C-alpha positions in Angstrom: -0.1 0.3 -0.1 1.4 3.4 -0.7 3.6 2.2 -3.6 3.9 4.0 -6.3 5.7 4.8 -10.0 6.7 2.4 -12.7 10.0 1.6 -13.1 12.3 0.8 -16.2 15.6 -0.8 -15.5 17.9 -0.8 -18.8 20.9 -3.2 -18.3 22.9 -5.4 -20.6 24.1 -7.1 -16.9 20.9 -10.0 -15.9 22.5 -9.8 -12.4 22.1 -6.2 -11.8 18.5 -6.4 -13.3 18.0 -9.1 -10.8 19.1 -7.4 -7.9 17.6 -3.8 -8.9 14.5 -5.7 -9.5 14.7 -7.0 -6.0 15.5 -3.9 -4.5 12.9 -1.5 -6.2 9.8 -3.9 -6.0 9.3 -3.0 -2.6 8.9 0.6 -3.0 7.2 0.7 -6.4 4.3 -0.4 -7.7 5.8 -2.8 -10.7 9.6 -3.1 -12.4 10.4 -3.8 -15.7 13.6 -5.0 -17.0 15.4 -5.0 -20.4 18.4 -6.6 -21.5 18.5 -5.1 -24.8 17.7 -1.3 -25.1 17.1 -2.1 -28.5 13.6 -2.6 -26.8 13.0 0.6 -25.7 10.8 2.7 -27.7 8.6 -0.2 -28.2 8.4 -1.0 -24.5 7.6 3.1 -23.6 4.6 2.7 -26.6 2.7 0.2 -24.6 3.9 0.7 -20.5 3.2 3.6 -18.7 6.8 4.2 -17.3 7.5 7.0 -14.7 11.2 6.6 -14.4 14.0 5.1 -16.4 17.4 3.7 -14.9 20.0 3.4 -17.9 23.0 1.7 -18.2 26.1 4.0 -19.9 27.9 1.1 -22.0 26.3 -2.2 -23.8 28.8 -3.6 -26.0 32.2 -5.3 -24.6 34.7 -3.2 -23.3 32.8 0.2 -24.0 33.3 2.6 -20.9 33.2 6.0 -22.8 29.5 6.2 -21.9 28.4 7.0 -25.4 25.9 4.2 -26.3 24.1 5.7 -23.0 23.5 8.9 -24.5 22.3 7.7 -27.8 19.4 5.5 -26.3 18.6 8.8 -23.7 18.3 10.8 -26.9 16.0 8.2 -28.4 13.6 8.3 -24.9 13.8 11.8 -25.1 12.7 11.8 -28.7 9.7 9.5 -28.0 9.3 10.7 -23.7 10.1 14.5 -22.9 8.7 14.0 -19.1 9.9 10.7 -18.1 13.0 11.2 -16.0 16.3 9.3 -17.1 18.4 8.2 -14.4 22.1 7.2 -16.0 24.0 4.4 -14.3 27.8 3.7 -14.7 30.8 1.6 -13.3 33.1 4.4 -15.3 32.1 7.8 -14.8 33.3 11.1 -14.6 33.0 14.5 -14.2 32.7 15.0 -17.7 30.4 12.3 -18.6 27.8 13.3 -16.1 27.4 16.9 -17.1 27.1 15.3 -21.1 24.4 13.2 -19.8 22.8 16.0 -17.7 23.0 18.4 -20.8 21.5 15.3 -22.9 18.6 15.6 -20.7 18.9 13.0 -17.8 17.5 13.9 -14.8 20.7 12.3 -12.5 23.2 10.4 -12.8 24.4 6.8 -10.4 27.5 5.2 -10.3 27.7 1.2 -9.7 27.9 -0.4 -7.0 25.1 1.8 -5.9 24.1 2.6 -2.1 20.6 1.4 -1.8 18.8 3.6 0.4 20.1 6.7 -1.3 19.5 5.1 -5.3 15.3 4.5 -3.3 15.7 8.1 -2.4 17.0 9.0 -5.6 14.1 7.8 -7.7 11.1 9.0 -5.1 12.8 12.5 -5.2 12.5 12.3 -8.8 8.9 11.1 -9.2 7.4 13.5 -6.5 9.0 16.4 -8.9 8.0 14.6 -12.0 4.3 14.5 -10.1 4.8 18.1 -8.8 5.2 19.5 -12.9 2.1 17.2 -13.6 0.1 18.9 -11.0 1.5 22.4 -12.7 0.7 21.3 -15.7 -2.7 20.2 -14.9 -3.4 23.8 -13.6 -2.3 25.7 -15.9 -4.6 24.3 -18.3 -7.0 24.7 -16.3 -6.3 28.5 -16.5 -6.0 28.5 -19.9 -9.2 26.7 -20.3 -10.9 29.5 -17.5 -9.8 32.5 -19.4 -10.6 31.3 -22.3 -13.8 30.3 -21.1 -14.6 33.8 -19.4 -14.6 35.3 -22.9 -18.0 37.1 -23.8 -19.3 34.7 -26.6 -17.6 31.8 -25.6 -18.8 30.6 -22.3 -19.6 33.8 -20.5 -22.6 35.9 -21.4 -22.4 39.4 -20.6 -26.3 40.6 -19.9 -28.1 43.7 -20.9 -30.4 44.2 -18.1 -30.4 47.5 -15.9 -29.7 45.4 -12.9 -26.7 43.0 -14.6 -25.3 46.7 -16.1 -25.0 47.9 -12.4 -23.6 44.7 -11.5 -20.8 44.7 -14.1 -19.7 48.2 -12.7 -19.5 47.4 -9.1 -17.8 44.0 -10.4 -15.0 46.5 -12.3 -14.1 48.5 -9.7 -14.0 45.9 -6.6 -12.4 43.2 -8.7 -8.8 44.9 -8.5 -8.7 44.6 -5.1 -8.6 41.8 -2.6 -11.4 42.4 -0.6 -13.6 39.9 0.4 -17.3 39.7 -1.6 -20.0 37.9 -0.6 -22.1 36.6 -4.0 -26.0 36.1 -2.7 -28.7 34.8 -4.8 -31.1 32.0 -5.6 -29.4 28.8 -6.5 -29.1 28.8 -10.2 -28.3 32.2 -10.9 -24.6 31.9 -12.2 -22.8 32.8 -8.9 -19.7 30.3 -9.4 -19.3 32.5 -12.8 -19.4 36.0 -11.5 -17.3 34.7 -9.0 -14.8 33.9 -11.9 -15.3 36.5 -13.4 -14.2 38.8 -10.4 -10.9 36.3 -10.4 -10.4 36.6 -13.9 -10.2 40.7 -13.8 -7.9 40.9 -10.9 -4.2 40.7 -10.1 -4.7 37.0 -9.0 -6.1 36.3 -12.8 -2.4 34.3 -13.6 -3.2 31.9 -10.2 -5.6 29.0 -9.8 -9.2 30.0 -8.7 -10.1 27.3 -6.4 -14.0 26.5 -5.8 -15.4 24.5 -3.3 -19.0 23.7 -3.0 -19.9 23.8 0.9 -23.4 22.6 0.1 -22.0 19.2 -1.1 -19.4 18.4 1.3 -20.1 15.8 4.3 -19.4 17.4 7.3 -16.6 15.2 8.7 -14.6 16.2 5.4 -14.4 20.1 5.8 -11.2 20.1 8.0 -9.3 18.1 5.8 -10.5 19.1 2.3 -10.3 23.2 3.2 -6.9 23.0 5.5 -5.1 19.6 4.8 -3.9 16.5 6.6 -0.9 14.9 7.1 -0.5 11.2 6.3 -1.6 9.1 9.5 -3.4 11.6 11.1 -6.8 9.4 10.9 -7.5 6.0 10.3 -8.5 6.6 6.3 -5.2 9.2 5.8 -2.8 7.0 3.6 -0.8 9.9 2.3 -0.7 13.8 2.8 -3.0 15.7 1.3 -3.0 19.4 0.6 -6.1 21.3 1.4 -8.1 23.9 -0.6 -6.5 26.9 1.3 -2.9 26.1 0.4 -3.7 24.7 -3.2 -5.5 28.5 -3.5 -2.4 30.5 -2.5 -1.6 33.1 -4.4 -4.8 33.1 -6.2 -8.6 32.9 -5.0 -10.7 30.9 -2.7 -14.2 30.3 -4.1 -16.4 29.0 -0.9 -20.1 28.5 -2.2 -23.0 27.8 0.1 -20.6 29.1 3.0 -24.3 28.9 5.1 -23.4 25.2 5.4 -20.4 25.3 7.5 -21.2 23.8 10.4 -20.1 26.3 14.3 -17.1 24.6 14.9 -15.5 24.9 11.2 -16.9 28.6 11.4 -14.1 29.3 14.0 -11.6 28.1 12.6 -12.1 29.3 9.2 -12.4 33.2 11.1 -8.8 32.2 12.3 -7.3 31.3 8.9 -8.6 34.5 7.7 -7.3 36.5 10.3 -4.0 34.8 10.6 -3.9 34.2 6.6 -2.6 30.5 8.0 -3.9 27.3 7.7 -2.8 24.0 10.5 -3.1 20.7 8.2 -4.7 17.9 10.9 -1.6 16.2 12.3 0.9 18.9 11.1 3.7 20.2 13.7 3.8 23.8 12.1 0.7 25.7 10.5 1.2 26.9 6.4 1.0 30.5 5.7 -1.5 30.8 2.8 -2.4 34.4 0.3 -5.8 33.7 -0.7 -8.5 36.5 -2.2 -11.9 34.7 -0.7 -14.9 34.9 -2.7 -18.1 33.3 -0.9 -21.5 32.3 -2.2 -25.1 31.9 -0.8 -28.6 31.3 -1.4 -29.4 32.0 2.3 -29.8 35.2 4.5 -27.0 34.5 5.9 -28.1 38.0 8.6 -31.4 35.8 9.5 -28.9 32.9 10.5 -26.6 35.1 12.4 -30.3 36.4 14.1 -30.6 32.5 14.7 -27.0 32.1 16.0 -26.2 29.6 13.4 -23.9 31.6 11.8 -20.8 33.8 13.6 -21.5 37.5 13.1 -18.0 38.1 13.4 -17.2 35.8 10.3 -20.4 37.2 8.6 -18.7 40.3 8.6 -15.0 38.8 8.0 -16.6 37.3 4.7 -18.6 40.5 3.6 -16.6 42.9 3.2 -18.4 43.9 0.0 -22.0 42.2 -1.2 -22.8 41.6 -4.8 -26.5 40.3 -5.2 -27.2 38.5 -8.1 -30.9 38.8 -9.2 -33.2 36.2 -10.2 -34.2 35.4 -13.5 -37.5 36.4 -13.5 -36.3 39.8 -12.0 -34.9 40.5 -15.6 -36.4 38.6 -18.4 -35.1 41.1 -20.9 -31.9 38.7 -20.4 -33.9 35.5 -21.6 -33.6 36.6 -25.4 -30.0 37.2 -25.1 -29.3 33.9 -22.8 -31.4 31.8 -25.6 -29.5 33.1 -28.2 -26.2 32.3 -26.1 -27.1 28.8 -25.4 -28.4 27.8 -28.5 -25.0 28.7 -30.2 -22.9 26.8 -28.2 -25.7 23.5 -28.1 -25.4 24.5 -32.1 -21.4 23.6 -31.8 -21.9 20.8 -29.5 -24.6 19.0 -31.0 -23.8 20.1 -34.9 -27.3 21.4 -35.0 -26.2 24.7 -37.2 -28.5 27.6 -37.6 -30.9 26.8 -34.7 -33.3 29.4 -33.4 -36.3 30.5 -31.5 -39.1 31.0 -32.9 -41.3 34.5 -31.4 -44.1 32.3 -30.1 -41.6 30.2 -28.5 -39.3 33.3 -26.9 -42.3 34.6 -25.7 -43.5 31.3 -23.9 -40.2 31.3 -22.7 -40.3 34.7 -21.0 -43.6 34.2 -19.6 -41.9 31.0 -17.2 -41.0 32.1 -13.7 -37.8 30.0 -13.9 -37.7 28.9 -10.2 -34.2 27.1 -11.2 -33.4 30.4 -12.8 -30.6 30.4 -15.7 -29.7 27.1 -15.4 -33.0 25.8 -15.6 -33.3 28.0 -18.7 -30.1 26.6 -20.1 -31.5 22.5 -19.0 -34.7 23.4 -21.1 -32.8 24.9 -24.0 -30.7 21.4 -24.6 -33.5 19.0 -24.1 -35.6 20.7 -26.3 -32.6 20.8 -29.1 -32.1 17.4 -28.2 -36.0 16.2 -28.6 -36.7 18.7 -31.3 -37.4 17.6 -35.2 -36.2 20.9 -37.1 -33.7 23.9 -36.3 -36.6 26.2 -35.1 -37.6 25.4 -31.7 -41.5 26.1 -31.3 -43.7 26.3 -27.9 -44.2 22.8 -27.9 -40.8 21.7 -27.7 -40.6 23.5 -24.1 -42.6 21.6 -21.3 -42.3 23.1 -18.0 -43.2 22.1 -14.0 -42.5 25.1 -12.1 -44.1 24.8 -8.2 -47.1 25.8 -7.9 -48.5 26.8 -4.1 -50.1 24.1 -1.9 -53.4 25.6 -2.2 -52.8 26.3 -6.1 -53.6 30.0 -5.9 -50.6 32.7 -6.9 -50.2 35.0 -3.9 -48.7 37.9 -5.7 -50.4 41.4 -4.5 -47.9 43.7 -6.5 -50.4 45.2 -9.6 -48.0 45.9 -11.3 -46.5 42.0 -11.2 -50.0 41.0 -11.3 -50.5 42.9 -14.6 -47.1 41.7 -16.0 -47.9 37.5 -15.2 -51.6 38.5 -16.9 -49.6 39.8 -20.4 -47.6 37.0 -20.3 -49.9 34.4 -19.2 -52.4 35.6 -22.2 -49.5 36.0 -24.8 -47.9 32.0 -23.8 -52.1 30.4 -24.0 -52.3 32.1 -27.6 -48.6 31.1 -28.3 -47.7 35.0 -28.9 -50.3 36.0 -30.9 -50.9 39.7 -30.1 -54.4 39.7 -31.8 -56.1 36.9 -29.7 -53.8 37.7 -26.6 -55.3 41.5 -26.8 -58.6 40.1 -27.0 -58.4 37.5 -23.9 -56.9 40.3 -22.1 -60.4 42.5 -23.0 -57.7 45.5 -24.7 -56.8 46.7 -28.0 -53.6 45.6 -29.7 -52.1 48.7 -29.2 -52.5 48.5 -25.2 -50.8 45.3 -25.2 -47.9 46.5 -27.3 -47.6 49.8 -25.1 -47.5 47.1 -21.9 -45.5 44.8 -23.6 -43.0 47.5 -24.1 -43.6 48.8 -20.3 -42.6 45.7 -19.4 -40.3 44.6 -21.6 -41.8 41.4 -22.9 
């Protein structure tokens, strides 16, 4: 348990192959051997190799190491990232320097010290794993940056509430102020957090997102702060916490209202001291993060009920950004539809997807309890199930939540009128004449009210 890494040993001396195999099999996952370097490239093509131990001489009487340097070049042509440790009984500084110039990770003299050799291999495997993680994080960053370019995976809305929000973001993003994003589920709080990160001075580093609503309480501390191997029953290896991973960048804590009381104390301590204490660690680890939190709960009410610490609330809520529900900004719906249909057109290879005017009216009439997320899923479902490229009202079936008594309890007169207009247009599939007749008003009056309510 805990063994990592597949090692390939290349040496024409069978005794050395057997000795090294016996030595290394206890510490590493698998050990492969070759007594002829001619099979190197073929083996690398069919096996996952993490490190190569390569002898420098193969011909009788050879001592100059040129054969080893040749095979090192062949490995490098095929596999650039695998570390290669050169081995020889006839080593010198000049040969070692030449090997390192050619791309070798290290140089080992025969006979070797077993403990030093194992430690040497583990060090290079660890370095390779770190490089792989770095490359992965850089790939994540590249994809996130591309994803936030308007017209790709981020849609910039035109409604007045959203324009005000974007203006606030442009002022807030360059700072390191902690931000609390509030709003209903599905409104796109993480997308806004990523936009803030992308516009900040930390955009070259990671934004690490944690969904606290989906995290079991028993794993909170380990996930956020990390742990050391053996610190508890299932701690089979060291784990870097999300705070440490995000150091230098941004940490996004979604659904922060779900954090249990004991962890609230520890989170407050981390934010004040800017250091985390991994479970089982002897010393704290300094961290440098910009915190963005989000919630669909009313934290003020939770503070009043003593379910959320007041001092933590003020710590995470230096600046509050509220993301309005989709039903509060129906003028954004056409833009979202165009944006998502473009995305699904590429995804499902359905060029020319569009909405019929009656279908758009139906979408604008729906209250969208699931907000933008629900709209996206509704459009995707319609694209998958529709026959043609023009989506019609019948392609959309909604199941909006209805109060237990079956009645709509909205009392605001403007909202009642707006909903009546939308309902009429929905029933008559966007036909203005029939909708006006059903409402008992003229077409001109209906058009005026549609403009008033931006329908």
